[in-house]
C-alpha positions as semicolon CSV with decimal commas, in nm:
position;residue;x (nm);y (nm);z (nm)
1;L;-8,901;-8,234;2,300
2;G;-9,235;-8,405;2,370
3;R;-9,386;-8,697;2,560
4;V;-9,308;-9,063;2,501
5;S;-9,587;-9,242;2,309
6;R;-9,460;-9,596;2,356
7;V;-9,150;-9,782;2,463
8;Q;-9,010;-10,063;2,249
9;R;-8,746;-10,322;2,328
10;D;-8,451;-10,102;2,234
11;S;-8,607;-9,768;2,134
12;V;-8,876;-9,513;2,216
13;V;-9,138;-9,350;1,995
14;L;-9,275;-8,997;2,038
15;P;-9,409;-8,701;1,837
16;L;-9,104;-8,476;1,821
17;E;-9,179;-8,112;1,910
18;G;-8,825;-7,967;1,883
19;P;-8,500;-8,005;1,690
20;L;-8,307;-8,325;1,759
21;K;-8,028;-8,503;1,574
22;P;-7,791;-8,794;1,635
23;G;-7,532;-8,710;1,900
24;D;-7,760;-8,484;2,103
25;G;-7,803;-8,564;2,473
26;V;-8,151;-8,625;2,617
27;V;-8,308;-8,724;2,948
28;F;-8,641;-8,888;3,028
29;D;-8,837;-8,710;3,302
30;A;-9,102;-8,917;3,480
31;G;-9,195;-8,624;3,706
32;R;-9,108;-8,824;4,019
33;P;-8,821;-8,671;4,220
34;D;-8,749;-9,002;4,394
35;Q;-8,678;-9,184;4,067
36;K;-8,341;-9,183;3,897
37;E;-8,361;-9,028;3,552
38;E;-8,256;-9,222;3,245
39;G;-8,071;-9,045;2,966
40;G;-7,794;-9,058;2,713
41;R;-7,691;-8,957;2,361
42;V;-7,920;-9,029;2,067
43;Y;-7,773;-9,282;1,823
44;E;-8,035;-9,261;1,546
45;V;-8,348;-9,056;1,468
46;R;-8,592;-9,233;1,234
47;R;-8,877;-9,008;1,122
48;R;-9,217;-9,086;0,977
49;Q;-9,531;-8,873;0,937
50;R;-9,803;-8,972;1,180
51;P;-10,113;-9,112;1,004
52;G;-10,404;-8,870;1,013
53;A;-10,187;-8,580;1,139
54;P;-10,025;-8,429;0,827
55;D;-9,976;-8,092;0,999
56;G;-9,865;-8,221;1,339
57;P;-9,515;-8,296;1,461
58;D;-9,325;-8,587;1,310
59;E;-9,337;-8,913;1,499
60;V;-8,983;-9,039;1,547
61;T;-8,816;-9,349;1,678
62;L;-8,507;-9,285;1,887
63;T;-8,237;-9,543;1,937
64;F;-7,941;-9,525;2,175
65;G;-7,606;-9,696;2,225
66;R;-7,615;-10,052;2,354
67;G;-7,670;-10,051;2,732
68;D;-7,697;-9,671;2,758
69;I;-8,066;-9,671;2,854
70;D;-8,256;-9,895;3,094
71;F;-8,584;-9,902;2,897
72;S;-8,766;-10,065;3,188
73;R;-8,739;-9,730;3,368
74;V;-8,889;-9,533;3,075
75;H;-9,268;-9,515;3,045
76;A;-9,527;-9,377;2,810
77;G;-9,607;-9,020;2,910
78;D;-9,254;-8,935;3,031
79;R;-9,128;-8,599;2,913
80;L;-8,817;-8,592;2,697
81;W;-8,575;-8,303;2,752
82;K;-8,277;-8,207;2,538
83;T;-7,971;-8,161;2,757
84;S;-7,679;-8,134;2,515
85;D;-7,610;-8,023;2,158
86;P;-7,244;-8,078;2,050
87;E;-7,286;-7,870;1,734
88;L;-7,419;-7,574;1,933
89;D;-7,138;-7,619;2,186
90;R;-6,881;-7,600;1,907
91;R;-7,034;-7,283;1,763
92;I;-7,043;-7,115;2,102
93;R;-6,688;-7,220;2,182
94;R;-6,564;-7,071;1,854
95;S;-6,718;-6,740;1,954
96;Y;-6,487;-6,699;2,254
97;A;-6,200;-6,944;2,207
98;A;-6,079;-6,826;1,866
99;E;-5,721;-6,702;1,839
100;Q;-5,832;-6,391;1,647
101;P;-6,049;-6,129;1,824
102;Q;-6,416;-6,157;1,741
103;S;-6,506;-5,797;1,823
104;F;-6,314;-5,474;1,772
105;R;-6,291;-5,141;1,955
106;P;-6,263;-4,822;1,750
107;L;-5,948;-4,610;1,766
108;A;-5,957;-4,240;1,678
109;M;-5,628;-4,122;1,524
110;E;-5,483;-3,782;1,442
111;V;-5,168;-3,719;1,236
112;S;-4,985;-3,383;1,242
113;G;-4,650;-3,237;1,141
114;A;-4,462;-3,049;0,869
115;A;-4,154;-3,100;0,653
116;G;-3,838;-3,113;0,861
117;Q;-4,031;-3,203;1,180
118;P;-4,123;-3,541;1,332
119;M;-4,467;-3,673;1,249
120;V;-4,693;-3,692;1,556
121;L;-4,952;-3,974;1,584
122;S;-5,218;-3,927;1,855
123;V;-5,447;-4,224;1,933
124;E;-5,749;-4,244;2,166
125;D;-5,982;-4,537;2,240
126;E;-6,351;-4,534;2,338
127;L;-6,262;-4,538;2,710
128;G;-6,064;-4,216;2,688
129;N;-5,718;-4,376;2,702
130;A;-5,490;-4,160;2,486
131;V;-5,126;-4,186;2,372
132;R;-4,897;-3,967;2,159
133;V;-4,594;-4,098;1,968
134;E;-4,344;-3,919;1,742
135;S;-4,154;-4,053;1,445
136;A;-3,780;-4,106;1,475
137;L;-3,735;-3,959;1,126
138;P;-3,846;-3,611;1,015
139;L;-4,110;-3,564;0,748
140;E;-3,975;-3,488;0,400
141;T;-4,121;-3,286;0,117
142;A;-4,294;-3,525;-0,122
143;R;-4,217;-3,508;-0,496
144;K;-4,467;-3,785;-0,563
145;Q;-4,709;-4,003;-0,360
146;P;-4,752;-3,769;-0,060
147;L;-4,922;-3,887;0,260
148;T;-5,286;-3,832;0,177
149;E;-5,572;-3,925;0,410
150;A;-5,647;-4,229;0,194
151;R;-5,286;-4,356;0,214
152;L;-5,274;-4,291;0,589
153;R;-5,602;-4,476;0,645
154;D;-5,474;-4,771;0,444
155;Q;-5,147;-4,787;0,637
156;L;-5,267;-4,700;0,989
157;G;-5,578;-4,916;0,955
158;R;-5,373;-5,235;0,934
159;L;-5,470;-5,346;1,283
160;G;-5,509;-5,720;1,216
161;G;-5,437;-5,942;1,515
162;T;-5,542;-5,666;1,759
163;P;-5,879;-5,599;1,919
164;F;-5,899;-5,260;1,746
165;A;-6,028;-5,110;1,424
166;L;-5,954;-4,767;1,280
167;G;-6,236;-4,523;1,345
168;E;-6,210;-4,150;1,290
169;L;-5,888;-4,027;1,121
170;R;-5,789;-3,660;1,119
171;C;-5,503;-3,552;0,893
172;R;-5,338;-3,224;0,998
173;L;-5,016;-3,248;0,796
174;A;-4,886;-2,917;0,658
175;G;-4,822;-2,942;0,283
176;E;-4,731;-3,251;0,080
177;V;-4,498;-3,461;0,291
178;L;-4,397;-3,823;0,317
179;L;-4,254;-4,071;0,569
180;P;-4,113;-4,417;0,499
181;V;-4,372;-4,696;0,528
182;S;-4,153;-4,880;0,779
183;E;-4,164;-4,578;1,011
184;L;-4,542;-4,550;0,975
185;N;-4,575;-4,917;1,071
186;R;-4,353;-4,865;1,375
187;L;-4,559;-4,568;1,492
188;R;-4,881;-4,766;1,454
189;R;-4,747;-5,068;1,643
190;E;-4,604;-4,855;1,927
191;A;-4,927;-4,655;1,968
192;V;-5,143;-4,969;1,975
193;A;-4,912;-5,138;2,227
194;R;-4,936;-4,836;2,458
195;I;-5,316;-4,830;2,430
196;E;-5,335;-5,201;2,517
197;A;-5,112;-5,141;2,821
198;L;-5,340;-4,860;2,940
199;R;-5,651;-5,074;2,899
200;A;-5,493;-5,357;3,099
201;R;-5,427;-5,131;3,399
202;P;-5,690;-5,148;3,677
203;A;-5,924;-4,851;3,692
204;R;-5,818;-4,579;3,932
205;W;-6,070;-4,419;4,163
206;T;-6,093;-4,064;4,283
207;L;-6,298;-3,916;4,563
208;A;-6,532;-3,666;4,402
209;P;-6,619;-3,354;4,602
210;P;-6,974;-3,374;4,741
211;A;-7,250;-3,157;4,609
212;P;-7,306;-2,845;4,823
213;D;-7,653;-2,963;4,927
214;G;-7,595;-3,339;4,894
215;P;-7,543;-3,585;5,179
216;G;-7,181;-3,668;5,090
217;L;-7,014;-3,962;5,259
218;F;-6,755;-3,749;5,438
219;A;-6,899;-3,405;5,368
220;R;-7,017;-3,361;5,724
221;P;-6,995;-3,536;6,060
222;V;-7,288;-3,747;6,167
223;S;-7,574;-3,572;6,337
224;T;-7,529;-3,532;6,709
225;E;-7,901;-3,486;6,769
226;E;-8,041;-3,743;7,008
227;T;-8,321;-3,949;6,854
228;A;-8,472;-4,067;7,182
229;P;-8,397;-3,975;7,543
230;A;-8,168;-4,220;7,716
231;P;-8,247;-4,335;8,070
232;A;-8,079;-4,137;8,344
233;Q;-7,934;-4,452;8,500
234;P;-7,772;-4,746;8,319
235;E;-8,029;-5,008;8,215
236;L;-7,969;-5,381;8,199
237;I;-8,137;-5,561;7,909
238;V;-8,150;-5,942;7,917
239;L;-8,184;-6,180;7,623
240;V;-8,341;-6,510;7,730
241;R;-8,373;-6,834;7,536
242;N;-8,653;-7,010;7,727
243;L;-8,948;-6,933;7,951
244;A;-8,768;-7,043;8,269
245;Q;-8,492;-6,787;8,211
246;M;-8,756;-6,527;8,135
247;E;-8,933;-6,587;8,466
248;A;-8,599;-6,553;8,648
249;A;-8,538;-6,221;8,471
250;L;-8,883;-6,092;8,563
251;R;-8,828;-6,184;8,928
252;A;-8,502;-5,987;8,913
253;G;-8,690;-5,676;8,801
254;V;-8,562;-5,660;8,444
255;A;-8,776;-5,408;8,253
256;T;-8,660;-5,482;7,896
257;L;-8,641;-5,838;7,771
258;Y;-8,537;-5,992;7,439
259;C;-8,664;-6,341;7,359
260;E;-8,481;-6,573;7,121
261;F;-8,661;-6,909;7,132
262;E;-8,610;-7,213;6,912
263;D;-8,989;-7,250;6,881
264;L;-9,143;-6,919;6,772
265;K;-9,489;-7,045;6,869
266;K;-9,390;-6,980;7,231
267;Y;-9,344;-6,607;7,169
268;R;-9,714;-6,540;7,220
269;E;-9,703;-6,709;7,561
270;A;-9,384;-6,518;7,649
271;V;-9,551;-6,186;7,566
272;R;-9,852;-6,280;7,779
273;L;-9,637;-6,379;8,078
274;F;-9,425;-6,065;8,047
275;R;-9,727;-5,836;8,051
276;Q;-9,872;-6,021;8,347
277;G;-9,543;-5,989;8,534
278;Q;-9,508;-5,621;8,446
279;A;-9,867;-5,525;8,534
280;G;-9,856;-5,188;8,707
281;A;-9,489;-5,139;8,620
282;A;-9,346;-4,837;8,442
283;D;-9,442;-4,771;8,083
284;A;-9,080;-4,829;7,982
285;A;-9,117;-5,205;8,032
286;S;-9,089;-5,373;7,692
287;I;-9,052;-5,719;7,542
288;F;-8,888;-5,771;7,203
289;V;-8,880;-6,101;7,014
290;A;-8,605;-6,211;6,777
291;P;-8,668;-6,382;6,443
292;P;-8,394;-6,621;6,322
293;R;-8,070;-6,452;6,217
294;I;-8,081;-6,619;5,873
295;A;-8,373;-6,531;5,641
296;K;-8,431;-6,702;5,306
297;P;-8,684;-6,644;5,027
298;G;-8,996;-6,846;5,095
299;E;-8,953;-6,830;5,473
300;E;-9,171;-6,524;5,527
301;W;-9,402;-6,747;5,734
302;I;-9,133;-6,749;6,005
303;L;-9,133;-6,368;6,021
304;K;-9,514;-6,366;6,023
305;Q;-9,505;-6,604;6,318
306;A;-9,282;-6,363;6,511
307;L;-9,506;-6,072;6,415
308;S;-9,819;-6,254;6,535
309;S;-9,685;-6,257;6,892
310;E;-9,780;-5,886;6,914
311;A;-9,464;-5,807;7,108
312;D;-9,365;-5,448;7,181
313;G;-9,092;-5,468;6,920
314;Y;-8,856;-5,688;6,722
315;L;-8,482;-5,753;6,710
316;A;-8,376;-5,674;6,351
317;R;-8,089;-5,896;6,247
318;N;-8,064;-5,862;5,869
319;Y;-8,191;-5,649;5,580
320;D;-8,510;-5,857;5,534
321;H;-8,606;-5,781;5,893
322;L;-8,562;-5,407;5,833
323;T;-8,815;-5,416;5,551
324;F;-9,057;-5,675;5,694
325;F;-9,093;-5,510;6,038
326;A;-9,093;-5,154;5,903
327;G;-9,343;-4,944;6,096
328;H;-9,287;-5,141;6,417
329;R;-9,038;-5,079;6,697
330;M;-8,703;-5,232;6,607
331;I;-8,365;-5,270;6,776
332;G;-8,069;-5,348;6,550
333;D;-7,882;-5,660;6,657
334;F;-7,505;-5,711;6,642
335;S;-7,534;-5,901;6,312
336;L;-7,603;-5,570;6,132
337;N;-7,233;-5,508;6,211
338;T;-7,257;-5,146;6,316
339;A;-6,888;-5,058;6,352
340;N;-6,883;-4,687;6,260
341;P;-7,102;-4,378;6,310
342;L;-7,205;-4,360;5,943
343;T;-7,365;-4,703;5,955
344;A;-7,532;-4,620;6,285
345;E;-7,676;-4,296;6,145
346;H;-7,813;-4,477;5,839
347;L;-7,984;-4,744;6,050
348;I;-8,122;-4,493;6,299
349;R;-8,238;-4,219;6,063
350;R;-8,313;-4,410;5,741
351;A;-8,418;-4,756;5,860
352;G;-8,603;-4,625;6,166
353;L;-8,431;-4,830;6,438
354;E;-8,456;-4,709;6,797
355;R;-8,093;-4,804;6,860
356;V;-7,832;-5,048;6,732
357;T;-7,611;-5,304;6,900
358;A;-7,244;-5,225;6,852
359;S;-7,055;-5,473;6,636
360;Y;-6,870;-5,754;6,810
361;D;-6,569;-5,669;6,592
362;L;-6,490;-5,365;6,809
363;N;-6,255;-5,385;7,103
364;A;-6,295;-5,157;7,406
365;E;-6,088;-4,870;7,266
366;Q;-6,272;-4,872;6,934
367;L;-6,609;-4,895;7,107
368;A;-6,518;-4,594;7,320
369;G;-6,429;-4,405;7,001
370;L;-6,767;-4,495;6,853
371;L;-6,948;-4,355;7,158
372;Q;-6,755;-4,029;7,116
373;A;-6,826;-4,001;6,742
374;A;-7,206;-4,031;6,760
375;P;-7,482;-3,990;7,020
376;P;-7,434;-4,262;7,285
377;S;-7,812;-4,311;7,298
378;W;-7,790;-4,469;6,952
379;F;-7,601;-4,768;7,087
380;E;-7,659;-5,075;7,296
381;I;-7,352;-5,260;7,426
382;T;-7,342;-5,633;7,488
383;L;-7,145;-5,695;7,805
384;H;-7,197;-6,069;7,836
385;Q;-7,260;-6,336;7,572
386;H;-7,150;-6,670;7,430
387;M;-7,005;-6,574;7,094
388;P;-7,177;-6,752;6,801
389;L;-6,898;-6,938;6,621
390;F;-7,077;-7,045;6,304
391;H;-7,414;-7,130;6,148
392;M;-7,489;-7,443;5,946
393;E;-7,775;-7,590;5,744
394;H;-7,702;-7,936;5,886
395;C;-7,926;-8,008;6,185
396;V;-7,737;-8,199;6,451
397;F;-8,058;-8,270;6,644
398;C;-8,228;-8,434;6,347
399;A;-7,916;-8,628;6,245
400;F;-7,839;-8,783;6,585
401;L;-8,159;-8,767;6,790
402;S;-8,420;-8,862;6,533
403;K;-8,489;-9,118;6,262
404;G;-8,653;-8,849;6,051
405;T;-8,502;-8,657;5,762
406;D;-8,632;-8,301;5,814
407;Y;-8,872;-8,089;6,020
408;T;-9,175;-8,272;5,877
409;N;-9,087;-8,604;6,043
410;C;-8,805;-8,543;6,293
411;G;-9,036;-8,495;6,593
412;R;-8,847;-8,176;6,693
413;P;-8,593;-8,327;6,934
414;C;-8,453;-7,973;6,968
415;D;-8,753;-7,894;7,192
416;R;-8,657;-8,165;7,442
417;H;-8,280;-8,206;7,429
418;E;-7,966;-8,000;7,471
419;V;-7,667;-8,074;7,246
420;D;-7,300;-7,979;7,281
421;L;-7,017;-8,036;7,037
422;R;-6,699;-8,136;7,218
423;D;-6,375;-8,017;7,059
424;R;-6,030;-8,178;7,075
425;V;-5,942;-8,010;7,407
426;G;-6,269;-8,113;7,572
427;A;-6,453;-7,781;7,556
428;R;-6,827;-7,832;7,508
429;H;-6,976;-7,584;7,262
430;P;-7,359;-7,551;7,287
431;V;-7,569;-7,598;6,974
432;K;-7,903;-7,425;6,923
433;A;-8,157;-7,475;6,642
434;D;-8,378;-7,205;6,495
435;A;-8,721;-7,210;6,331
436;G;-8,560;-7,280;5,993
437;C;-8,384;-7,592;6,135
438;R;-8,045;-7,422;6,097
439;N;-7,801;-7,478;6,382
440;T;-7,575;-7,225;6,552
441;V;-7,269;-7,338;6,746
442;Y;-7,174;-7,109;7,036
443;D;-6,843;-7,072;7,214
444;A;-6,819;-7,282;7,527
445;L;-6,689;-6,980;7,722
446;A;-6,898;-6,670;7,784
447;Q;-6,732;-6,334;7,721
448;T;-6,766;-6,021;7,931
449;G;-6,680;-5,654;7,902
450;A;-6,764;-5,584;8,265
451;E;-6,426;-5,423;8,336
452;F;-6,497;-5,149;8,080
453;A;-6,859;-5,077;8,177
454;G;-6,760;-4,781;8,395
455;R;-6,574;-4,612;8,111
456;F;-6,868;-4,663;7,873
457;I;-7,105;-4,512;8,130
458;E;-6,878;-4,208;8,161
459;L;-6,899;-4,165;7,783
460;G;-7,279;-4,161;7,796
461;A;-7,376;-4,524;7,728
462;R;-7,686;-4,625;7,921
463;R;-7,814;-4,950;7,769
464;F;-7,622;-5,271;7,831
465;R;-7,721;-5,622;7,733
466;I;-7,640;-5,966;7,866
467;E;-7,732;-6,277;7,668
468;L;-7,820;-6,601;7,845
469;L;-7,772;-6,930;7,663
470;N;-7,818;-7,256;7,854
471;E;-7,810;-7,124;8,213
472;S;-8,053;-7,269;8,466
473;P;-8,299;-7,027;8,632
474;A;-8,073;-7,008;8,938
475;Q;-7,765;-6,936;8,729
476;A;-7,959;-6,680;8,528
477;A;-8,073;-6,503;8,845
478;Q;-7,716;-6,497;8,981
479;T;-7,575;-6,358;8,657
480;I;-7,844;-6,091;8,626
481;A;-7,799;-5,982;8,988
482;M;-7,422;-5,944;8,946
483;Y;-7,458;-5,725;8,637
484;Q;-7,726;-5,514;8,806
485;R;-7,485;-5,452;9,092
486;L;-7,211;-5,372;8,840
487;L;-7,422;-5,103;8,673
488;R;-7,513;-4,955;9,013
489;G;-7,142;-4,932;9,098
490;E;-7,163;-5,182;9,384
491;V;-6,909;-5,431;9,243
492;S;-6,612;-5,392;9,014
493;G;-6,582;-5,557;8,676
494;A;-6,286;-5,761;8,797
495;R;-6,479;-5,893;9,094
496;L;-6,776;-5,984;8,872
497;W;-6,547;-6,169;8,634
498;R;-6,382;-6,365;8,914
499;E;-6,700;-6,436;9,111
500;L;-6,912;-6,556;8,822
501;K;-6,631;-6,777;8,703
502;L;-6,602;-6,933;9,046
503;V;-6,971;-6,964;9,137
504;N;-7,137;-7,046;8,809
505;R;-6,834;-7,193;8,634
506;L;-6,927;-7,010;8,318
507;G;-6,566;-6,948;8,224
508;V;-6,622;-6,577;8,154
509;T;-6,334;-6,412;7,966
510;R;-6,263;-6,064;7,838
511;G;-6,345;-6,167;7,478
512;Q;-6,373;-5,904;7,210
513;M;-6,365;-5,626;7,469
514;E;-5,993;-5,688;7,535
515;M;-5,784;-5,378;7,470
516;A;-5,578;-5,371;7,151
517;D;-5,200;-5,393;7,199
518;A;-5,142;-5,080;6,991
519;R;-5,333;-4,756;7,027
520;V;-5,622;-4,738;6,780
521;P;-5,696;-4,389;6,641
522;R;-6,031;-4,236;6,723
523;W;-6,279;-4,164;6,447
524;G;-6,192;-3,795;6,434
525;E;-5,823;-3,876;6,394
526;I;-5,857;-4,102;6,092
527;E;-5,723;-3,947;5,772
528;W;-5,935;-4,068;5,482
């Protein structure tokens, strides 16, 4: 509405640049986010033309209710905003809260029949809903005042109190006939009631047949063509969360590493160390870095930071990653929720991913069905991980380990401390922060699908992942060595589960890989 010119003892003066009247709500904006805004409803608007400005806005004095405004907090130069207009509110409310409909839908009607037969009234609305009603009385030959189109329009057009209006009317009566007005009214009311009932029903869907040359959701099975050759022997991929775990993985001979660090600035150093450690190794050695799982508008700098590491590829975890890292090597993470072959084919062939991580929603039987429904080389299977329980904007590190309020002044205690959340039964759930200061809480117990690895290998799976969380370098080395032996067939899944639980006390369980109680149909057996 303008800027305050001066503040008086119980009023303010300003050149008014917009409509304002008593009763409207306003707020004074000093432009300082740390200052509480003053505002209230205008009690009186006193206008006077500003001297020397006959064509400019009127200068007005605004008064408010006693005690509504603390004028000591209002200053010359503050902007005045209009926040409420009761008259406008009333007008808008009348537009949707009136008892009578405010807009009408056209009804097309057709009347047919002959003397001695019932009269038929057919009604259709603009959505294609159609009804047909017949009179209980037969039409009679008219000696006077027959049912002309004008009389029918007058009688059938009486649709007051309904959301309809009479549109096209076709009269197909044979000869001059008549029907009692009461029966015409009954026909009209019954037809309108049936139309309203049809409109209130939820829309029904039908599966349209696919075009002969179109993709069609179920027109064809997914392509069985391999996109990239899979390794002859099962490969163990390790996700590490710090440089110490990474060094342990390199000493264990791991050729493919994923890095998920809290501080993305360390990715460049991780890439350098990896390439030093893999000097002279096979060309298949690769390091991928993971941007945070959550991506928000305005946080592209985080993705640019991951990209600047010049890693071999990137772990794509959401749609923004698919578009930002397009043209680079990408592996789809579990958060893309690939739970069926159609999704996998889209991500592989359309989004350009090398492979995707199977969804954590699948149990062992369903995962086996997925490997049979699409090329196994499309998939990577996580055999060992602490399941992420939930994400939150609240930063536990900043709240309890710092006197700061956000990343600008917290001192990044997440770089120096480890935090667990202890639940009511004493389980300690690790908390990790990401580059956006969001926290992820992980399950205290790691989960394993080691007992089903042999079956997955038989079905053609060759890439298996384990995810480290807060393991020490020694624990990481022990875990990696056990899974390497598992994939070579030197230990059983049951032995791995028991031994890791005993030695490292990681509390490994079967997790989402546990078999379903009832048999789950395979993809080819599902009837759509």
